[in-house]
C-alpha positions as a Markdown table, in Angstrom:
| # | Residue | x | y | z |
|---|---|---|---|---|
| 1 | Met | -6.6 | 92.3 | 35.5 |
| 2 | Leu | -7.0 | 91.7 | 31.8 |
| 3 | Asp | -10.6 | 91.0 | 30.7 |
| 4 | Val | -9.8 | 88.1 | 28.2 |
| 5 | Ser | -11.5 | 84.8 | 27.8 |
| 6 | Pro | -9.4 | 81.6 | 28.4 |
| 7 | Ala | -9.9 | 80.6 | 24.7 |
| 8 | Arg | -8.6 | 83.9 | 23.5 |
| 9 | Arg | -5.7 | 83.8 | 25.9 |
| 10 | Asp | -4.8 | 80.3 | 24.7 |
| 11 | Glu | -4.9 | 81.4 | 21.0 |
| 12 | Val | -2.6 | 84.4 | 21.6 |
| 13 | Ile | -0.1 | 82.5 | 23.9 |
| 14 | Gly | 0.0 | 79.6 | 21.5 |
| 15 | Ala | 0.9 | 81.8 | 18.6 |
| 16 | Leu | 3.6 | 83.5 | 20.6 |
| 17 | Arg | 5.0 | 80.1 | 21.6 |
| 18 | Arg | 5.4 | 79.3 | 18.0 |
| 19 | Gly | 7.0 | 82.6 | 17.2 |
| 20 | Thr | 4.1 | 83.8 | 15.0 |
| 21 | Val | 1.8 | 86.8 | 15.0 |
| 22 | Pro | -1.5 | 85.9 | 16.6 |
| 23 | His | -4.6 | 86.3 | 14.4 |
| 24 | Ala | -6.8 | 87.5 | 17.3 |
| 25 | Gly | -6.5 | 89.3 | 20.6 |
| 26 | Leu | -3.9 | 91.7 | 19.4 |
| 27 | Asp | -5.6 | 94.7 | 21.1 |
| 28 | Val | -4.5 | 93.2 | 24.4 |
| 29 | Phe | -0.9 | 94.0 | 23.8 |
| 30 | Ala | -0.8 | 96.6 | 21.0 |
| 31 | Val | 2.0 | 98.8 | 22.5 |
| 32 | Gly | 2.5 | 102.2 | 20.9 |
| 33 | Leu | -0.3 | 102.0 | 18.4 |
| 34 | Glu | -2.8 | 104.2 | 20.4 |
| 35 | Arg | -1.7 | 107.3 | 18.4 |
| 36 | Phe | -3.1 | 105.8 | 15.2 |
| 37 | Glu | -6.5 | 104.7 | 16.5 |
| 38 | Ser | -8.5 | 107.9 | 16.1 |
| 39 | Ala | -7.4 | 108.6 | 12.5 |
| 40 | Leu | -7.7 | 105.0 | 11.4 |
| 41 | Asp | -11.2 | 104.6 | 12.9 |
| 42 | Lys | -12.3 | 107.8 | 11.1 |
| 43 | Glu | -10.9 | 106.6 | 7.8 |
| 44 | Leu | -12.6 | 103.2 | 8.1 |
| 45 | Thr | -15.9 | 105.0 | 8.7 |
| 46 | Glu | -15.4 | 107.2 | 5.7 |
| 47 | Ala | -14.4 | 104.3 | 3.5 |
| 48 | Ser | -17.6 | 102.4 | 4.5 |
| 49 | Gly | -19.6 | 105.5 | 3.4 |
| 50 | Gly | -18.7 | 104.8 | -0.2 |
| 51 | Ser | -15.4 | 106.6 | -0.7 |
| 52 | Gly | -12.9 | 103.7 | -0.1 |
| 53 | Gly | -9.6 | 104.3 | 1.6 |
| 54 | Phe | -5.9 | 103.5 | 1.5 |
| 55 | Lys | -2.9 | 103.5 | 3.9 |
| 56 | Ala | 0.7 | 102.6 | 3.4 |
| 57 | Val | 2.6 | 101.3 | 6.4 |
| 58 | Arg | 6.4 | 101.6 | 6.5 |
| 59 | Gly | 8.9 | 100.1 | 8.9 |
| 60 | Glu | 12.2 | 98.2 | 9.0 |
| 61 | Tyr | 12.2 | 94.5 | 9.3 |
| 62 | Gly | 10.9 | 93.6 | 12.8 |
| 63 | Ala | 9.2 | 96.9 | 13.3 |
| 64 | Gly | 5.8 | 95.2 | 13.6 |
| 65 | Lys | 4.2 | 95.8 | 10.2 |
| 66 | Thr | 2.4 | 92.4 | 10.1 |
| 67 | Phe | 1.4 | 92.9 | 13.7 |
| 68 | Phe | 0.0 | 96.3 | 12.9 |
| 69 | Ala | -1.9 | 95.0 | 9.9 |
| 70 | Arg | -3.5 | 92.2 | 11.9 |
| 71 | Trp | -4.3 | 94.6 | 14.8 |
| 72 | Leu | -6.0 | 97.0 | 12.4 |
| 73 | Ala | -7.9 | 94.1 | 10.7 |
| 74 | Glu | -9.1 | 92.8 | 14.1 |
| 75 | Arg | -10.2 | 96.4 | 15.0 |
| 76 | Ala | -12.0 | 96.7 | 11.6 |
| 77 | Lys | -13.9 | 93.5 | 12.2 |
| 78 | Lys | -15.3 | 94.8 | 15.5 |
| 79 | Lys | -16.1 | 98.4 | 14.5 |
| 80 | Ala | -19.3 | 99.4 | 16.4 |
| 81 | Asp | -20.6 | 101.5 | 13.5 |
| 82 | Gly | -20.0 | 98.8 | 10.8 |
| 83 | Gln | -18.0 | 95.7 | 10.9 |
| 84 | Tyr | -15.6 | 94.9 | 8.0 |
| 85 | Ala | -14.6 | 91.7 | 6.3 |
| 86 | Val | -10.9 | 91.2 | 6.1 |
| 87 | Ala | -8.4 | 89.6 | 3.8 |
| 88 | Glu | -4.6 | 89.4 | 4.3 |
| 89 | Ile | -2.4 | 88.6 | 1.4 |
| 90 | Gln | 1.3 | 87.9 | 1.5 |
| 91 | Val | 2.8 | 89.3 | -1.7 |
| 92 | Ser | 5.3 | 86.9 | -3.3 |
| 93 | Glu | 6.9 | 86.8 | -6.8 |
| 94 | Thr | 6.2 | 83.1 | -7.1 |
| 95 | Glu | 3.1 | 82.5 | -5.1 |
| 96 | Thr | 1.2 | 85.8 | -5.3 |
| 97 | Pro | 2.7 | 88.1 | -7.9 |
| 98 | Leu | 1.2 | 91.6 | -7.5 |
| 99 | His | 1.0 | 92.2 | -11.3 |
| 100 | Arg | -1.4 | 89.2 | -11.7 |
| 101 | Leu | -4.5 | 90.6 | -10.1 |
| 102 | Glu | -6.4 | 87.4 | -10.8 |
| 103 | Thr | -4.0 | 85.6 | -8.4 |
| 104 | Val | -4.2 | 88.4 | -5.8 |
| 105 | Tyr | -8.0 | 88.2 | -6.0 |
| 106 | Arg | -7.9 | 84.4 | -5.5 |
| 107 | Arg | -5.7 | 84.8 | -2.4 |
| 108 | Leu | -8.1 | 87.4 | -1.2 |
| 109 | Cys | -11.1 | 85.0 | -1.4 |
| 110 | Glu | -9.1 | 82.3 | 0.2 |
| 111 | Ser | -8.3 | 84.4 | 3.2 |
| 112 | Leu | -11.5 | 86.4 | 3.4 |
| 113 | Ser | -12.9 | 86.4 | 7.0 |
| 114 | Thr | -15.3 | 88.2 | 9.2 |
| 115 | Asp | -15.8 | 88.5 | 12.9 |
| 116 | Thr | -17.9 | 85.3 | 12.9 |
| 117 | Gln | -16.4 | 83.4 | 10.0 |
| 118 | Gly | -12.8 | 82.3 | 9.6 |
| 119 | Pro | -10.7 | 82.3 | 6.4 |
| 120 | Gly | -12.5 | 81.0 | 3.3 |
| 121 | Ala | -15.8 | 82.8 | 4.1 |
| 122 | Leu | -16.8 | 83.3 | 0.5 |
| 123 | Arg | -19.4 | 80.6 | 0.3 |
| 124 | Asp | -20.9 | 81.7 | 3.6 |
| 125 | Leu | -21.0 | 85.3 | 2.3 |
| 126 | Val | -22.8 | 84.2 | -0.9 |
| 127 | Asp | -25.3 | 82.0 | 1.1 |
| 128 | Asn | -26.0 | 84.9 | 3.5 |
| 129 | Trp | -26.5 | 87.3 | 0.5 |
| 130 | Leu | -29.1 | 84.9 | -1.1 |
| 131 | Tyr | -30.8 | 84.5 | 2.3 |
| 132 | Thr | -31.0 | 88.3 | 2.6 |
| 133 | Leu | -32.7 | 88.5 | -0.8 |
| 134 | Glu | -35.1 | 85.7 | 0.3 |
| 135 | Gln | -36.0 | 87.5 | 3.5 |
| 136 | Glu | -36.6 | 90.8 | 1.6 |
| 137 | Ala | -38.9 | 89.0 | -0.8 |
| 138 | Leu | -40.9 | 87.4 | 2.1 |
| 139 | Asn | -41.0 | 90.6 | 4.2 |
| 140 | Glu | -42.3 | 92.6 | 1.3 |
| 141 | Gly | -44.9 | 90.0 | 0.4 |
| 142 | Ala | -43.5 | 89.5 | -3.1 |
| 143 | Ala | -43.5 | 85.7 | -2.5 |
| 144 | Thr | -44.5 | 83.1 | 0.2 |
| 145 | Glu | -42.6 | 80.3 | 1.8 |
| 146 | Asp | -45.2 | 77.8 | 0.5 |
| 147 | Asp | -44.5 | 78.7 | -3.1 |
| 148 | Glu | -40.9 | 77.6 | -3.5 |
| 149 | Glu | -40.9 | 78.0 | -7.3 |
| 150 | Gly | -42.3 | 81.5 | -7.0 |
| 151 | Leu | -39.8 | 82.4 | -4.2 |
| 152 | Asp | -36.9 | 81.2 | -6.3 |
| 153 | Glu | -38.0 | 83.3 | -9.2 |
| 154 | Glu | -38.4 | 86.4 | -7.1 |
| 155 | Ile | -34.9 | 85.9 | -5.6 |
| 156 | Ala | -33.6 | 85.5 | -9.2 |
| 157 | Arg | -35.2 | 88.8 | -10.2 |
| 158 | Arg | -33.8 | 90.6 | -7.2 |
| 159 | Leu | -30.4 | 89.1 | -7.9 |
| 160 | Glu | -30.4 | 90.5 | -11.4 |
| 161 | Arg | -31.4 | 94.0 | -10.2 |
| 162 | Arg | -28.7 | 94.0 | -7.5 |
| 163 | Leu | -25.9 | 92.8 | -9.8 |
| 164 | Ala | -26.8 | 95.1 | -12.7 |
| 165 | Pro | -23.8 | 97.5 | -12.0 |
| 166 | Val | -21.4 | 94.6 | -11.9 |
| 167 | Ala | -22.9 | 92.5 | -14.7 |
| 168 | Ser | -22.4 | 95.3 | -17.2 |
| 169 | Ala | -18.6 | 95.1 | -16.6 |
| 170 | Asn | -18.3 | 91.4 | -15.8 |
| 171 | Pro | -21.2 | 89.3 | -17.0 |
| 172 | Gly | -19.5 | 86.1 | -15.7 |
| 173 | Phe | -19.6 | 87.2 | -12.1 |
| 174 | Ala | -23.4 | 87.7 | -12.2 |
| 175 | Ala | -23.8 | 84.5 | -14.3 |
| 176 | Ala | -21.9 | 82.5 | -11.7 |
| 177 | Leu | -24.1 | 83.8 | -8.9 |
| 178 | Arg | -27.2 | 83.1 | -10.9 |
| 179 | Gly | -26.0 | 79.6 | -11.7 |
| 180 | Tyr | -25.1 | 79.0 | -8.0 |
| 181 | His | -28.6 | 79.9 | -6.9 |
| 182 | Arg | -30.2 | 77.7 | -9.6 |
| 183 | Ala | -27.8 | 74.8 | -8.7 |
| 184 | Gln | -28.8 | 75.0 | -5.1 |
| 185 | Ala | -32.5 | 75.0 | -6.0 |
| 186 | Glu | -32.0 | 71.9 | -8.2 |
| 187 | Gly | -29.9 | 70.1 | -5.6 |
| 188 | Glu | -26.8 | 70.1 | -7.8 |
| 189 | Asp | -24.2 | 70.3 | -5.0 |
| 190 | Ala | -21.1 | 69.6 | -7.1 |
| 191 | Thr | -22.1 | 72.3 | -9.6 |
| 192 | Ala | -22.7 | 74.8 | -6.8 |
| 193 | Glu | -19.3 | 74.0 | -5.3 |
| 194 | Gly | -17.7 | 74.5 | -8.7 |
| 195 | Leu | -19.3 | 77.8 | -9.2 |
| 196 | Ile | -18.2 | 79.1 | -5.8 |
| 197 | Ala | -14.7 | 78.0 | -6.8 |
| 198 | Trp | -15.0 | 80.1 | -10.0 |
| 199 | Leu | -16.3 | 83.1 | -8.1 |
| 200 | Gly | -13.3 | 82.8 | -5.8 |
| 201 | Gly | -10.9 | 83.0 | -8.8 |
| 202 | Gln | -9.9 | 79.3 | -8.8 |
| 203 | Pro | -8.6 | 78.0 | -12.1 |
| 204 | Asn | -9.5 | 74.7 | -13.7 |
| 205 | Val | -13.2 | 74.7 | -13.0 |
| 206 | Ser | -14.7 | 72.1 | -15.4 |
| 207 | Ala | -16.1 | 73.1 | -18.7 |
| 208 | Ser | -19.5 | 71.5 | -17.9 |
| 209 | Ile | -19.9 | 73.6 | -14.8 |
| 210 | Lys | -19.1 | 76.8 | -16.8 |
| 211 | Arg | -21.6 | 75.8 | -19.5 |
| 212 | Tyr | -24.3 | 75.2 | -16.8 |
| 213 | Ala | -23.9 | 78.9 | -15.7 |
| 214 | Gly | -23.2 | 80.3 | -19.1 |
| 215 | Ile | -19.6 | 81.3 | -18.2 |
| 216 | Lys | -16.7 | 81.5 | -20.6 |
| 217 | Gly | -13.1 | 81.1 | -19.4 |
| 218 | Asp | -11.6 | 82.0 | -16.0 |
| 219 | Leu | -11.4 | 85.3 | -14.2 |
| 220 | Asp | -8.5 | 87.3 | -15.7 |
| 221 | His | -6.6 | 90.4 | -14.6 |
| 222 | Phe | -9.4 | 92.8 | -15.4 |
| 223 | Gly | -12.2 | 90.5 | -14.5 |
| 224 | Ala | -10.7 | 90.3 | -11.0 |
| 225 | Leu | -11.2 | 94.0 | -10.5 |
| 226 | Thr | -14.9 | 93.8 | -11.3 |
| 227 | Ala | -15.3 | 90.7 | -9.2 |
| 228 | Leu | -13.9 | 92.7 | -6.3 |
| 229 | Arg | -16.6 | 95.2 | -6.9 |
| 230 | Gly | -19.1 | 92.4 | -6.8 |
| 231 | Leu | -17.8 | 91.1 | -3.5 |
| 232 | Leu | -18.1 | 94.6 | -2.0 |
| 233 | Leu | -21.7 | 94.7 | -3.2 |
| 234 | Leu | -22.5 | 91.4 | -1.5 |
| 235 | Leu | -20.8 | 92.5 | 1.7 |
| 236 | Arg | -22.8 | 95.7 | 1.9 |
| 237 | Asp | -26.1 | 93.8 | 1.3 |
| 238 | Cys | -25.2 | 91.5 | 4.1 |
| 239 | Gly | -24.7 | 94.3 | 6.5 |
| 240 | His | -20.9 | 94.7 | 6.5 |
| 241 | Ala | -19.3 | 98.1 | 6.3 |
| 242 | Gly | -16.9 | 97.0 | 3.7 |
| 243 | Met | -13.7 | 95.1 | 3.3 |
| 244 | Leu | -10.1 | 95.7 | 4.6 |
| 245 | Val | -7.5 | 94.2 | 2.3 |
| 246 | Val | -3.8 | 93.9 | 3.5 |
| 247 | Leu | -1.0 | 93.5 | 0.9 |
| 248 | Asp | 1.8 | 92.5 | 3.2 |
| 249 | Glu | 5.6 | 92.5 | 2.5 |
| 250 | Leu | 5.7 | 94.6 | -0.7 |
| 251 | Glu | 9.4 | 95.0 | -0.2 |
| 252 | Thr | 9.7 | 91.5 | -1.9 |
| 253 | Leu | 9.0 | 93.3 | -5.2 |
| 254 | Gln | 12.6 | 94.8 | -5.1 |
| 255 | Arg | 13.9 | 91.3 | -5.7 |
| 256 | Ala | 11.6 | 90.5 | -8.6 |
| 257 | Arg | 12.6 | 90.6 | -12.3 |
| 258 | Thr | 12.6 | 94.0 | -13.7 |
| 259 | Asp | 9.6 | 93.4 | -16.0 |
| 260 | Ser | 7.6 | 91.8 | -13.2 |
| 261 | Arg | 8.4 | 94.6 | -10.8 |
| 262 | Glu | 7.4 | 97.3 | -13.3 |
| 263 | Lys | 4.0 | 95.5 | -13.9 |
| 264 | Ala | 3.5 | 95.1 | -10.1 |
| 265 | Leu | 4.1 | 98.7 | -9.4 |
| 266 | Asn | 1.7 | 99.7 | -12.1 |
| 267 | Ala | -0.9 | 97.4 | -10.8 |
| 268 | Leu | -0.6 | 99.0 | -7.4 |
| 269 | Arg | -0.9 | 102.4 | -9.0 |
| 270 | Gln | -4.0 | 101.2 | -10.8 |
| 271 | Leu | -5.6 | 100.0 | -7.6 |
| 272 | Leu | -4.9 | 103.3 | -5.8 |
| 273 | Asp | -6.5 | 105.3 | -8.7 |
| 274 | Glu | -9.5 | 103.0 | -8.7 |
| 275 | Ile | -10.0 | 103.7 | -5.0 |
| 276 | Ala | -9.5 | 107.4 | -5.5 |
| 277 | Asn | -12.2 | 107.4 | -8.2 |
| 278 | Gln | -14.6 | 105.6 | -5.8 |
| 279 | Arg | -14.9 | 102.5 | -8.0 |
| 280 | Phe | -14.5 | 100.3 | -4.9 |
| 281 | Pro | -16.9 | 101.7 | -2.3 |
| 282 | Gly | -16.2 | 100.2 | 1.1 |
| 283 | Leu | -12.7 | 99.0 | 0.2 |
| 284 | Tyr | -9.9 | 100.0 | 2.6 |
| 285 | Leu | -6.5 | 98.9 | 1.2 |
| 286 | Val | -3.4 | 98.6 | 3.4 |
| 287 | Ile | 0.1 | 98.0 | 2.1 |
| 288 | Thr | 3.2 | 97.3 | 4.1 |
| 289 | Gly | 6.9 | 97.7 | 3.1 |
| 290 | Thr | 10.3 | 98.7 | 4.3 |
| 291 | Pro | 11.6 | 102.3 | 3.9 |
| 292 | Ala | 13.9 | 101.0 | 1.1 |
| 293 | Phe | 10.8 | 99.9 | -0.8 |
| 294 | Phe | 9.1 | 103.3 | -0.5 |
| 295 | Asp | 12.3 | 105.4 | -1.0 |
| 296 | Gly | 14.8 | 103.3 | -2.8 |
| 297 | Pro | 15.6 | 103.0 | -6.5 |
| 298 | Gln | 14.1 | 99.5 | -6.9 |
| 299 | Gly | 10.8 | 100.2 | -5.3 |
| 300 | Val | 8.1 | 102.9 | -5.5 |
| 301 | Gln | 10.4 | 105.5 | -6.9 |
| 302 | Arg | 10.7 | 103.6 | -10.2 |
| 303 | Leu | 7.2 | 104.6 | -11.1 |
| 304 | Ala | 6.8 | 108.4 | -10.7 |
| 305 | Pro | 2.9 | 108.5 | -10.7 |
| 306 | Leu | 2.9 | 105.9 | -7.8 |
| 307 | Ala | 5.7 | 107.8 | -5.9 |
| 308 | Gln | 3.6 | 111.0 | -6.2 |
| 309 | Arg | 0.5 | 109.3 | -4.7 |
| 310 | Leu | 2.5 | 107.9 | -1.8 |
| 311 | Ala | 4.7 | 111.0 | -1.1 |
| 312 | Thr | 4.7 | 111.9 | 2.6 |
| 313 | Asp | 6.8 | 114.3 | 4.6 |
| 314 | Phe | 8.4 | 112.8 | 7.7 |
| 315 | Leu | 9.8 | 115.1 | 10.4 |
| 316 | Pro | 12.8 | 114.1 | 12.5 |
| 317 | Asp | 10.7 | 113.2 | 15.5 |
| 318 | Pro | 8.3 | 110.4 | 14.9 |
| 319 | Arg | 6.0 | 111.8 | 17.5 |
| 320 | His | 5.1 | 114.6 | 15.1 |
| 321 | Asp | 4.1 | 112.2 | 12.3 |
| 322 | Asn | 0.7 | 112.8 | 10.7 |
| 323 | Pro | -1.5 | 109.7 | 11.2 |
| 324 | Lys | -3.8 | 110.8 | 8.4 |
| 325 | Ala | -1.0 | 110.9 | 5.8 |
| 326 | Ala | -0.8 | 108.4 | 2.9 |
| 327 | Gln | 2.1 | 106.8 | 4.7 |
| 328 | Ile | 2.6 | 106.1 | 8.4 |
| 329 | Arg | 5.8 | 104.8 | 9.9 |
| 330 | Leu | 6.4 | 102.3 | 12.6 |
| 331 | Thr | 9.5 | 102.9 | 14.7 |
| 332 | Gly | 9.6 | 99.6 | 16.4 |
| 333 | Phe | 10.5 | 98.8 | 20.0 |
| 334 | Asp | 13.0 | 100.1 | 22.5 |
| 335 | Leu | 13.8 | 98.3 | 25.8 |
| 336 | Ala | 11.1 | 100.2 | 27.7 |
| 337 | Lys | 8.4 | 99.2 | 25.2 |
| 338 | Leu | 9.8 | 95.6 | 25.1 |
| 339 | Gln | 9.5 | 95.4 | 28.9 |
| 340 | Gly | 6.0 | 96.8 | 28.9 |
| 341 | Leu | 5.0 | 94.2 | 26.2 |
| 342 | Gly | 6.5 | 91.4 | 28.3 |
| 343 | Glu | 4.6 | 92.5 | 31.4 |
| 344 | Thr | 1.3 | 92.5 | 29.5 |
| 345 | Val | 2.0 | 89.0 | 28.0 |
| 346 | Arg | 3.0 | 87.8 | 31.5 |
| 347 | Asp | -0.4 | 89.0 | 32.9 |
| 348 | Leu | -2.2 | 87.4 | 30.0 |
| 349 | Tyr | -0.4 | 84.1 | 30.5 |
| 350 | Thr | -1.4 | 83.9 | 34.1 |
| 351 | Ile | -5.1 | 83.9 | 33.2 |
| 352 | Gly | -4.9 | 80.2 | 32.2 |
| 353 | Ala | -1.8 | 79.2 | 34.1 |
| 354 | Asp | -1.8 | 76.2 | 36.5 |
| 355 | Ala | 0.3 | 78.1 | 39.0 |
| 356 | Pro | -0.4 | 81.8 | 38.3 |
| 357 | Asp | 1.1 | 83.0 | 41.6 |
| 358 | Arg | 4.3 | 81.3 | 41.0 |
| 359 | Val | 4.6 | 82.7 | 37.5 |
| 360 | Arg | 3.9 | 86.2 | 38.7 |
| 361 | Glu | 6.5 | 85.8 | 41.5 |
| 362 | Arg | 9.3 | 84.4 | 39.5 |
| 363 | Ile | 8.6 | 86.3 | 36.2 |
| 364 | Asp | 8.5 | 89.7 | 38.0 |
| 365 | Asp | 8.9 | 93.0 | 36.3 |
| 366 | Ala | 12.6 | 93.1 | 37.1 |
| 367 | Phe | 13.2 | 89.7 | 35.5 |
| 368 | Ile | 11.3 | 90.8 | 32.4 |
| 369 | Gly | 13.4 | 93.9 | 32.1 |
| 370 | Asp | 16.7 | 91.9 | 32.4 |
| 371 | Phe | 15.4 | 89.3 | 30.0 |
| 372 | Ala | 14.4 | 91.9 | 27.4 |
| 373 | Ala | 17.9 | 93.4 | 27.6 |
| 374 | Ser | 19.5 | 90.0 | 27.2 |
| 375 | Val | 17.5 | 89.0 | 24.1 |
| 376 | Ala | 18.1 | 92.4 | 22.5 |
| 377 | Gly | 21.8 | 92.1 | 23.3 |
| 378 | Glu | 22.0 | 88.8 | 21.5 |
| 379 | Leu | 20.5 | 90.5 | 18.5 |
| 380 | Gly | 23.2 | 93.2 | 18.3 |
| 381 | Gly | 21.4 | 95.5 | 20.8 |
| 382 | Arg | 18.6 | 96.1 | 18.3 |
| 383 | Ala | 15.5 | 96.0 | 20.5 |
| 384 | Gly | 13.4 | 97.0 | 17.5 |
| 385 | Ile | 13.8 | 93.6 | 15.9 |
| 386 | Ala | 13.7 | 91.6 | 19.2 |
| 387 | Pro | 9.9 | 91.3 | 20.0 |
| 388 | Arg | 9.2 | 88.0 | 18.2 |
| 389 | Met | 12.1 | 86.2 | 19.7 |
| 390 | Phe | 11.7 | 87.9 | 23.1 |
| 391 | Leu | 8.1 | 86.8 | 23.4 |
| 392 | Arg | 8.8 | 83.3 | 22.2 |
| 393 | Lys | 11.6 | 82.8 | 24.7 |
| 394 | Leu | 9.6 | 84.5 | 27.5 |
| 395 | Val | 6.6 | 82.1 | 26.9 |
| 396 | Asp | 9.0 | 79.2 | 27.0 |
| 397 | Val | 10.4 | 80.4 | 30.4 |
| 398 | Met | 6.8 | 80.9 | 31.8 |
| 399 | Asp | 5.8 | 77.4 | 30.6 |
| 400 | Arg | 8.7 | 76.0 | 32.6 |
| 401 | Val | 7.9 | 78.0 | 35.7 |
| 402 | Asp | 4.2 | 77.0 | 35.4 |
| 403 | Gln | 4.8 | 73.3 | 35.0 |
| 404 | Ile | 8.0 | 72.7 | 37.1 |
| 405 | Glu | 7.6 | 73.6 | 40.7 |
| 406 | Asp | 11.3 | 74.0 | 41.6 |
| 407 | Phe | 12.3 | 75.8 | 38.4 |
| 408 | Asp | 13.8 | 79.2 | 39.0 |
| 409 | Pro | 14.7 | 81.0 | 35.8 |
| 410 | Arg | 17.4 | 83.1 | 37.4 |
| 411 | Val | 19.1 | 80.0 | 38.5 |
| 412 | His | 18.3 | 77.3 | 36.0 |
| 413 | Tyr | 17.6 | 79.0 | 32.7 |
| 414 | Arg | 20.2 | 79.8 | 30.0 |
| 415 | Leu | 19.2 | 81.9 | 27.1 |
| 416 | Lys | 20.1 | 80.0 | 23.9 |
| 417 | Ile | 19.5 | 81.4 | 20.4 |
| 418 | Thr | 20.3 | 79.4 | 17.3 |
| 419 | Gly | 20.5 | 80.6 | 13.8 |
| 420 | Glu | 17.8 | 78.2 | 12.5 |
| 421 | Glu | 15.1 | 79.7 | 14.7 |
| 422 | Leu | 15.7 | 83.3 | 13.5 |
| 423 | Ser | 14.2 | 85.3 | 10.6 |
| 424 | Glu | 16.5 | 86.8 | 8.0 |
| 425 | Ser | 16.7 | 90.2 | 9.7 |
| 426 | Glu | 17.1 | 88.6 | 13.2 |
| 427 | Arg | 19.9 | 86.3 | 11.8 |
| 428 | Asn | 21.8 | 89.3 | 10.3 |
| 429 | Ala | 21.8 | 91.1 | 13.7 |
| 430 | Trp | 22.6 | 87.9 | 15.6 |
| 431 | Ala | 25.5 | 87.0 | 13.3 |
| 432 | Gln | 27.1 | 90.3 | 14.0 |
| 433 | Lys | 27.0 | 89.6 | 17.7 |
| 434 | Ala | 27.7 | 85.9 | 17.7 |
| 435 | Asp | 31.2 | 84.4 | 18.2 |
| 436 | Asp | 30.0 | 81.0 | 17.2 |
| 437 | Pro | 28.0 | 81.2 | 13.9 |
| 438 | Asp | 25.8 | 78.3 | 15.0 |
| 439 | Glu | 24.8 | 79.1 | 18.5 |
| 440 | Val | 24.8 | 81.7 | 21.3 |
| 441 | Glu | 24.4 | 81.0 | 25.0 |
| 442 | Leu | 24.1 | 83.5 | 27.8 |
| 443 | Asp | 23.7 | 83.0 | 31.5 |
| 444 | Leu | 21.0 | 85.2 | 33.0 |
């Protein structure tokens, strides 16, 4: 029996019902990732020790790259020897171009989360950091709670000392934190909000708020890198091991304009070099992309220094892959893995089902095996890209069994896949199989 709370179960099942990757509970049905656990845990521990770390994840569309990244992020948040903060960024030429690191930094701050705080945890992080400074001052007898003015001054002194390494490279970051602390002490809530926005890389912060803190301009490309160092410093002071940052879907760079693609690849190379030079202690960077991005002429291979940093030897048998290499590959699902995943999700579903016995009886292992084969068959027999649609349809069937007493899926259910519910890679596989370009139906 799975040891999962009803709330966690509902979150996972709800995401699968919508056809999306859950943001939590992924360890419950992480099939085939056990071989990476030891190496990744060790690398995360090493990164938190001050060295930083990096991993490239390659896999075809539907191989589970986004799932892997979120599974690793959830694992990092709960590490027993030091919990990480996490940020997931979807790279996009229009929304989040990689060559504009100020935009990447802004998205990072917007998605920043911890094991106890959801996305957008920047303000909580800053407040926790200032509280940590306050507690240090009180515990060391440098100030007393009765002397608010003296306590604020002591916090300000400690703030300056802590931020000295960052302030020398980015005075604005330290000034914004200094101004935020002063605005809170003076009850200037709007000013404090504006300064948090500036620290998060948001543009269009009013000139009056910037003058209050002594800031000039917005965070630019280079300022974003030093601001990232500042965030890592705050996280360590608050007891976090570091920060795991995911740059997802880098294959989209292949469709970018040539000049944008060249700048993006160089920005990635710059990030890897900064990590290698230990300028981001506690940062563990994960990038995901397709094999074409890593090996093709429109991706990593266009920039020789980057290609050298990511070069990895892959043997014919994926079982012999080195999990400690710069790149690791995901091979996706076969029918056996798909059935195992379905059985796990079935067991998870019954935790909160109204009629769990009926669900287990009618959605037995044999049905799940047949259902997996049917969904994969409708996607051109490519089981590797079938998990999302398979789970979405499986949850739909289980909902019907759970809610409708006389519903028998082998008698009453017809598998129906339409083009509009498919991703691009799923649609390509489905179109090769479909006789009707708009719809496929299959009796189970």
